[in-house]
C-alpha positions in Angstrom: -21.0 -26.1 33.5 -20.3 -24.0 30.0 -21.7 -20.8 30.0 -22.8 -19.4 26.6 -20.2 -17.0 24.6 -21.3 -13.4 24.9 -22.1 -13.0 21.1 -23.8 -16.0 19.7 -26.3 -17.3 22.0 -24.8 -21.2 22.0 -22.8 -22.8 24.1 -19.2 -24.3 23.1 -19.8 -22.7 19.7 -16.4 -20.7 19.0 -16.8 -18.1 15.8 -14.0 -16.5 14.7 -13.9 -12.3 15.0 -15.9 -10.5 12.2 -12.9 -7.8 12.4 -9.4 -8.8 11.9 -6.8 -8.0 14.5 -5.0 -4.8 14.0 -1.5 -5.7 13.1 -3.2 -8.5 10.3 -5.3 -5.6 8.9 -2.2 -3.2 8.5 -0.1 -6.2 6.8 -2.4 -6.7 4.7 -3.0 -3.0 3.5 0.6 -2.2 3.4 1.1 -5.6 1.1 -2.2 -3.7 -1.0 -0.2 -0.4 -1.1 2.8 -2.0 -2.7 0.7 -3.9 -5.2 -0.6 -0.4 -6.2 2.9 1.1 -6.4 3.4 0.4 -9.9 0.4 1.1 -11.3 0.8 4.4 -9.5 4.4 4.6 -11.3 3.0 4.2 -14.5 0.0 6.8 -14.2 2.5 9.2 -13.1 4.9 8.7 -16.2 1.9 9.4 -18.3 1.1 12.8 -17.5 3.9 13.8 -19.6 1.8 12.9 -22.9 -0.7 14.8 -21.7 1.6 18.1 -22.1 0.9 20.0 -25.3 4.5 20.9 -26.6 3.2 22.8 -29.1 1.3 24.9 -27.3 3.9 27.1 -26.2 7.4 28.3 -27.6 9.1 27.2 -24.6 11.2 24.1 -24.9 9.4 21.2 -22.8 12.0 18.5 -23.0 13.8 19.8 -19.2 10.6 20.0 -17.6 9.9 16.9 -18.5 13.0 14.9 -17.9 13.2 16.7 -14.4 9.3 15.7 -13.6 10.1 11.8 -14.9 13.2 11.7 -12.3 11.6 13.1 -9.4 8.4 10.9 -9.9 11.0 7.9 -10.4 12.6 9.4 -6.7 9.4 9.7 -4.9 8.4 5.9 -6.3 11.6 4.6 -4.9 11.1 6.5 -1.6 7.4 5.1 -1.6 9.3 1.6 -2.2 11.4 1.7 0.9 9.3 3.1 3.2 6.5 0.2 2.5 9.3 -2.3 2.5 10.6 -1.0 5.6 7.4 -1.3 7.2 6.3 -4.4 5.7 8.9 -6.2 7.1 8.7 -5.1 10.4 4.6 -6.2 10.3 5.7 -9.8 9.0 8.4 -9.8 11.8 5.8 -8.8 14.2 3.4 -11.5 12.7 5.8 -14.3 13.1 6.4 -13.5 16.5 2.4 -14.2 17.2 2.3 -17.2 15.3 0.7 -16.2 12.2 
């Protein structure tokens, strides 16, 4: 005797779950974050264009260069962290069989 499934009310009808598995969801969000990182970097690198060096008497070149290198270092650190997390997530996903 086949019992009806809890959510469908039909016998033998197997539907995929409505929500994704936690690991799969996190892996996809990390992949999305990796794809968005270059866009974030480009936006942060464009901020010095909005500065108006002629408005002040101080030289704005040094702070601009420090800002660009700081953004670059942060982007490298974010990319390394995302890469490490994504590598772990992909290795865990292979152990699950998919």
